[in-house]
C-alpha positions in Angstrom: 22.9 59.1 17.3 22.3 55.6 18.6 24.4 54.3 21.5 24.4 51.2 23.6 24.8 52.6 27.1 28.1 52.5 28.8 28.7 52.3 32.5 31.5 52.5 35.0 31.1 48.9 35.9 29.1 46.0 34.6 27.9 42.8 36.1 28.0 40.3 33.3 24.6 38.9 33.8 23.5 35.9 31.9 20.2 34.0 32.1 19.5 30.3 31.8 15.9 29.2 31.9 15.9 25.7 33.2 13.2 23.1 32.7 10.2 23.7 35.0 9.4 21.2 37.5 5.9 19.7 38.0 4.7 19.1 41.5 5.5 21.7 44.2 5.4 21.9 48.0 5.3 24.6 50.6 7.8 25.3 53.4 5.3 24.2 56.1 2.6 22.5 54.0 2.4 20.6 50.7 1.5 22.8 47.7 -1.3 21.5 45.5 -0.6 20.7 41.9 -0.8 24.0 40.0 1.2 26.0 37.4 4.8 25.0 37.4 7.3 27.5 38.9 9.9 28.9 36.5 13.4 27.9 37.3 15.7 30.8 36.3 19.4 31.1 37.1 20.9 34.5 36.8 24.7 34.5 36.6 26.9 37.4 37.7 30.5 38.2 38.7 32.0 36.1 41.5 31.6 38.0 44.7 35.3 38.9 45.1 35.4 40.4 41.6 32.2 42.2 42.1 33.5 43.7 45.4 36.7 44.8 43.7 34.8 46.5 40.9 32.5 48.2 43.3 35.5 49.6 45.3 37.0 50.9 42.1 33.7 52.6 41.1 33.4 54.2 44.5 36.9 55.6 44.4 36.5 56.9 40.9 33.2 58.5 41.8 34.9 60.2 44.7 37.8 61.4 42.6 35.4 62.7 39.9 33.4 64.7 42.5 36.7 66.4 43.6 37.7 67.4 40.1 37.2 70.7 38.3 33.8 72.3 38.2 31.3 70.1 36.3 33.8 67.3 35.8 31.7 64.7 37.7 29.2 64.9 34.8 31.7 63.7 32.1 30.8 60.7 30.1 32.9 58.3 32.2 32.2 55.5 29.8 35.0 56.7 27.6 37.4 55.3 30.3 36.4 51.8 29.2 37.2 52.1 25.5 40.1 50.5 23.7 41.9 52.8 21.4 40.0 53.1 18.1 42.1 51.5 15.3 44.2 49.5 17.8 44.7 45.8 18.1 43.3 44.1 21.2 44.9 40.7 21.9 42.9 37.8 23.1 44.5 34.8 24.9 43.2 31.6 26.4 43.9 29.3 29.4 42.6 25.8 28.9 40.7 24.4 25.8 42.2 23.7 22.4 42.7 25.3 19.0 39.3 24.0 17.7 37.5 25.7 20.5 39.5 28.9 20.1 38.7 29.0 16.4 34.9 28.8 17.1 35.1 31.6 19.7 37.2 33.7 17.3 34.7 33.4 14.5 31.8 34.5 16.7 33.5 37.3 18.6 34.9 38.8 15.4 31.3 39.7 14.4 31.8 42.9 16.5 34.8 44.0 14.4 33.8 43.0 10.8 33.8 45.4 7.9 31.8 48.6 8.7 31.8 47.8 12.5 34.3 48.6 15.3 37.6 50.1 14.0 39.7 47.8 16.2 41.1 44.3 15.6 40.5 41.4 17.9 43.7 39.4 17.5 43.6 35.8 18.6 46.9 34.6 17.1 50.5 35.6 17.5 53.0 36.4 14.7 53.7 32.7 14.2 50.0 32.0 13.6 49.5 30.3 16.9 46.6 31.0 19.2 47.7 33.1 22.2 47.7 31.5 25.6 48.0 33.1 29.0 49.0 31.5 32.3 48.3 32.2 36.1 52.1 32.7 36.4 52.3 35.5 33.8 54.1 38.7 34.8 53.3 40.5 31.5 50.1 40.7 29.4 50.0 38.0 26.8 46.4 39.0 26.2 44.4 42.2 26.8 41.4 40.0 27.1 42.2 36.7 28.9 39.6 33.9 28.6 39.2 31.1 31.0 36.8 28.2 31.3 36.3 27.8 35.1 33.2 26.0 36.4 30.0 27.5 37.9 31.8 28.1 41.2 33.6 31.0 39.5 30.5 32.7 38.2 29.6 30.9 35.0 29.6 33.5 32.2 31.0 37.0 32.7 33.5 39.6 31.4 35.2 42.7 32.7 34.2 45.8 30.8 36.6 47.2 28.2 40.0 48.2 29.4 39.2 47.2 32.9 40.7 43.9 31.6 44.1 45.6 31.8 43.6 47.3 35.1 45.9 45.7 37.7 44.0 47.4 40.6 40.8 45.5 39.7 40.6 41.7 40.4 40.6 40.0 37.0 42.6 42.8 35.4 46.2 41.6 36.1 48.3 39.7 33.5 47.9 36.4 35.4 44.1 36.7 36.0 41.2 35.9 33.6 39.1 38.8 32.5 36.4 36.6 31.0 34.9 33.3 32.0 33.1 30.9 29.7 32.1 28.1 32.0 33.2 24.7 31.0 33.3 25.5 27.3 36.5 23.4 27.3 34.4 20.4 28.4 31.3 20.7 26.2 29.8 23.6 24.4 26.3 24.3 25.8 23.3 25.1 23.7 23.4 28.8 22.7 27.2 29.0 23.4 27.6 31.3 20.4 25.1 33.8 21.8 27.0 33.8 25.1 30.3 34.5 23.3 28.8 37.4 21.3 27.3 38.8 24.5 30.4 38.5 26.6 32.6 40.1 24.0 30.1 42.9 23.9 31.0 43.5 27.5 34.7 43.2 26.7 34.3 46.0 24.2 32.6 48.1 26.9 28.9 47.6 26.5 26.4 47.3 29.4 23.2 45.3 29.7 20.3 46.7 27.7 17.7 46.0 30.3 19.4 48.4 32.7 19.4 51.3 30.2 17.9 54.5 31.5 15.8 54.4 28.3 14.3 51.0 29.2 11.0 50.8 31.3 11.2 47.2 32.4 9.5 47.5 35.7 10.8 44.3 37.3 8.5 42.8 40.0 10.9 43.0 42.9 8.3 42.6 45.8 6.2 39.6 46.6 2.5 39.6 45.7 0.6 40.9 48.7 0.1 38.2 51.3 2.5 35.8 49.7 3.5 32.9 52.0 7.0 31.6 51.3 6.6 28.3 49.5 9.2 26.0 47.9 8.8 23.3 45.3 10.3 19.8 45.7 13.6 21.1 44.4 13.9 24.1 46.8 12.8 26.8 44.4 10.5 29.5 45.6 7.1 29.1 43.9 3.4 30.0 44.0 1.8 29.6 47.4 -1.6 27.9 47.9 -3.5 31.0 46.7 -1.3 31.2 43.5 0.4 34.3 44.9 3.9 34.8 43.5 7.3 35.5 45.1 8.9 38.7 44.0 12.5 38.8 42.7 14.0 39.7 46.1 12.6 36.5 47.5 13.0 34.4 44.3 16.6 35.3 43.6 17.4 35.3 47.3 16.7 31.6 47.4 17.7 28.5 45.5 19.5 28.5 43.1 20.8 32.1 43.0 21.1 33.0 46.7 21.4 36.7 45.9 21.1 39.4 48.7 18.9 42.3 47.9 21.9 44.6 47.0 23.0 42.1 44.3 19.5 41.9 42.8 19.4 45.7 42.6 22.9 45.9 41.1 22.1 43.4 38.3 18.5 44.4 37.5 17.6 47.9 38.5 17.6 50.6 35.9 20.6 52.9 35.9 20.1 56.5 36.8 19.8 58.8 33.8 22.8 61.0 33.8 25.7 62.1 31.6 27.8 59.3 33.0 26.2 57.2 30.3 25.7 57.4 26.6 22.1 56.4 26.1 20.2 55.8 22.9 16.7 54.3 22.4 16.0 51.1 24.2 16.8 48.2 21.8 14.8 45.1 22.6 16.6 43.2 19.8 20.1 43.9 21.2 22.5 41.0 21.9 23.1 42.8 25.2 19.4 42.1 26.2 18.7 38.8 27.9 15.5 36.7 27.8 13.5 37.1 31.0 10.4 35.1 32.1 7.2 37.1 32.1 6.7 36.5 35.8 9.7 38.8 36.5 7.8 41.9 35.3 4.9 43.8 36.8 3.3 43.9 33.4 4.2 40.3 32.5 4.4 39.7 28.8 3.4 43.3 28.2 6.6 44.7 29.6 8.8 46.3 26.9 11.7 44.2 28.2 9.9 40.8 27.9 11.6 38.8 25.2 10.2 35.3 24.6 13.3 34.0 22.9 17.0 34.8 23.3 18.4 37.4 20.9 20.9 35.5 18.8 22.7 38.1 16.7 23.8 41.7 16.7 21.0 44.1 16.1 21.1 47.0 13.7 21.5 49.3 16.7 24.3 47.2 18.2 26.2 47.6 14.9 25.6 51.3 14.8 26.6 51.6 18.4 29.9 49.8 18.0 30.7 51.9 14.9 30.2 55.1 16.9 32.1 53.8 19.9 35.1 52.9 17.7 34.9 55.3 14.7 36.9 54.7 11.6 37.2 58.2 10.3 40.5 60.0 11.2 38.8 63.2 12.4 36.3 61.3 14.6 39.0 59.1 16.0 41.2 62.0 16.9 38.4 63.8 18.6 37.5 60.8 20.7 41.1 60.0 21.6 41.7 63.6 22.7 38.6 63.5 24.9 39.7 60.2 26.5 43.1 61.5 27.4 41.7 64.8 28.7 39.3 62.9 30.9 41.9 60.7 32.3 44.4 63.5 32.9 41.7 65.5 34.8 40.8 62.6 36.9 44.4 61.9 37.7 45.0 65.4 38.9 42.3 65.0 41.5 43.5 61.6 42.7 46.1 60.8 45.4 49.1 59.5 43.3 49.9 56.5 45.5 46.2 55.5 46.0 44.7 52.5 44.2 42.6 54.8 42.0 45.6 57.0 41.4 47.6 54.0 40.2 44.7 52.8 38.1 44.4 56.2 36.3 48.1 56.5 35.8 48.2 53.1 34.1 45.2 54.0 31.9 46.9 57.2 30.8 50.1 55.4 29.9 48.0 52.9 27.8 46.2 55.8 26.1 49.4 57.6 25.3 51.0 54.4 23.9 48.0 53.4 21.8 46.5 56.8 20.7 
């Protein structure tokens, strides 16, 4: 069977390759004219949301380890799935109907005929697009889209039903669970690819480049002897001997400013374990991003090097979402029973009034109401 891999949390990483600059200079000395440095911005969760998700993951890991024998090896990804056959409501804050219609058309590719057996519903019973507000006490949308600027993380989405988890920042009724930076001002080039990717996260899918089946071999360390050198715009670049900065240096500087832990979290391969459902690595997946060759040890020969952004769902994406949200009655019943069983077992091991205990209780209530 083919699966996109599912994970307890996801960092909604997106990549923008900016125009390369020409002349470069070093921290202490001027760098001679040479190959231009790449200028790559990697977008991830805002720090406060990332910290909230990490805390949730840690608590759930602890609860799982205290459960019945062998329980810590369950496929925890099931905790992120919406109920097969259910309707998942989408609501917006900001923007207008024309923008909503464009987003709806693209996002619905995940749930077309022969794909996920759920409905992404963008309109209410009166035929009006749903809207949510920062003052909402109840859920007007299971997925709540906002258009905050780059200061709020550019493009990202919570994973699956995390969007309805009040114990996770971004999961409350009055908080956005997906950000599409400034789409309400102007649609950027490739906006449709971003929408398709982020709704993949909203359905529960993780990044393909972090799959245990992938062998990306990112180049995290500097070339031996590299002297930290910046170009005229502040980007780390080649030094006078054309030695390259590694990703810890490169992403730790302008314009990303990521600490090492954040680089690891967003790029390192996930451990192979039964916590994930893993199929063959899919270079064509919409959940795979374009990376510059300099980011890999093998350069253009890396299996994860993609010289252009994937723009549509791959055949394996479609097969994966069909299996994640099966249409057949027997398959759906089996999946629903497994999800409820997992949640019940986790809840028994949790302290009832703890944050993770409340999270699991809410998830079980949702599962009982939808399954």
